[in-house]
Structures are given as structure tokens and as C-alpha cells.
C-alpha positions as CSV (number, residue, x, y, z in Angstrom):
1,X,-1.4,-13.1,5.7
2,X,-3.1,-9.5,5.3
3,X,-0.5,-8.5,2.8
4,X,-1.1,-11.6,0.8
5,X,-4.8,-11.1,0.7
6,X,-4.1,-7.4,-0.5
7,X,-1.8,-8.6,-3.2
8,X,-4.3,-11.4,-4.4
9,X,-7.2,-9.1,-4.5
10,X,-5.3,-6.3,-6.3
11,X,-4.0,-8.7,-8.8
12,X,-7.6,-10.2,-9.3
13,X,-8.9,-6.6,-10.1
14,X,-5.9,-5.4,-12.2
15,X,-4.4,-3.0,-9.6
16,X,-1.2,-3.0,-7.5
17,X,-1.4,-3.3,-3.6
18,X,-0.3,0.4,-3.5
19,X,-3.3,1.4,-5.4
20,X,-5.6,-0.2,-2.9
21,X,-3.6,1.4,0.0
22,X,-3.9,4.8,-1.8
23,X,-6.4,7.6,-1.1
24,X,-8.0,7.4,-4.7
25,X,-11.8,6.9,-4.4
26,X,-12.5,5.8,-8.1
27,X,-15.3,3.4,-7.9
28,X,-13.4,0.5,-9.5
29,X,-10.5,1.0,-6.9
30,X,-12.9,1.4,-3.9
31,X,-14.7,-1.6,-4.9
32,X,-11.6,-3.8,-5.0
33,X,-10.5,-2.1,-1.7
34,X,-13.7,-3.2,-0.2
35,X,-13.3,-6.8,-1.4
36,X,-9.9,-7.0,0.2
37,X,-11.4,-5.8,3.4
38,X,-14.1,-8.3,3.4
39,X,-11.5,-11.1,2.5
40,X,-9.2,-10.0,5.3
41,X,-12.0,-9.9,7.8
42,X,-13.4,-13.3,6.7
43,X,-10.2,-15.2,6.3
44,X,-8.2,-13.9,9.3
45,X,-9.0,-13.0,12.8
46,X,-7.5,-9.6,12.2
47,X,-8.8,-6.6,14.1
48,X,-10.3,-3.4,12.4
49,X,-7.1,-1.5,13.3
50,X,-4.9,-4.1,11.8
51,X,-6.9,-4.2,8.6
52,X,-7.0,-0.5,8.4
53,X,-3.3,-0.3,8.9
54,X,-2.4,-2.6,6.0
55,X,-4.8,-0.5,3.8
56,X,-3.0,2.8,4.2
57,X,-4.0,3.8,7.6
58,X,-7.8,3.7,7.2
59,X,-10.2,4.1,10.2
60,X,-12.0,1.3,11.9
61,X,-15.3,2.9,10.7
62,X,-14.1,2.8,7.1
63,X,-13.1,-0.9,7.4
64,X,-16.7,-1.7,8.9
65,X,-18.5,0.2,6.1
66,X,-16.4,-1.6,3.4
67,X,-17.1,-4.9,5.0
68,X,-20.8,-4.3,5.4
69,X,-21.1,-3.2,1.7
70,X,-19.6,-6.4,0.2
71,X,-21.3,-8.5,2.7
72,X,-24.6,-7.1,1.7
73,X,-23.8,-7.7,-2.0
74,X,-23.0,-11.2,-1.4
75,X,-26.3,-11.8,0.6
76,X,-28.4,-10.2,-1.9
């Protein structure tokens, strides 16, 4: 399920899943990655570690920050 969400989000933003798993910090890629994090956390019961592993080994704190950023945008 996590890989499917990653693929769908990447396609929606015009990237590949490998782009979102990569270390590039370009704003457009980072935003798509954060949306993928948000969708993974909202649509599944995955842990921070599981989400981070799918996204190229990112830390739980990175996953939390990405989630919070998109959640704040959607609230505001």
C-alpha cells in the first residue's frame, strides 16, 4: 500500500518514485515527498519508521516534519 501511494503521488506531481526516494531537496520534489508522507500516514496505519523506509531511509523526525507541514497547509 505504501509503495502504491508513493507511485500515485509521484505520478500526480510528474516525478518517479525514485525521485521522491532520493536525496534531492528541490522545493518541488520536497513538496511532493511531503504530500506522499501525509497520504501514507493518513491512509494507512504505518509507523514513522515504515514510512521513512519506503522514502529512502528517512528518519522519523523528517517524516513527522513533512506530515505536519502538509497538515498545516490543509488546515489553513
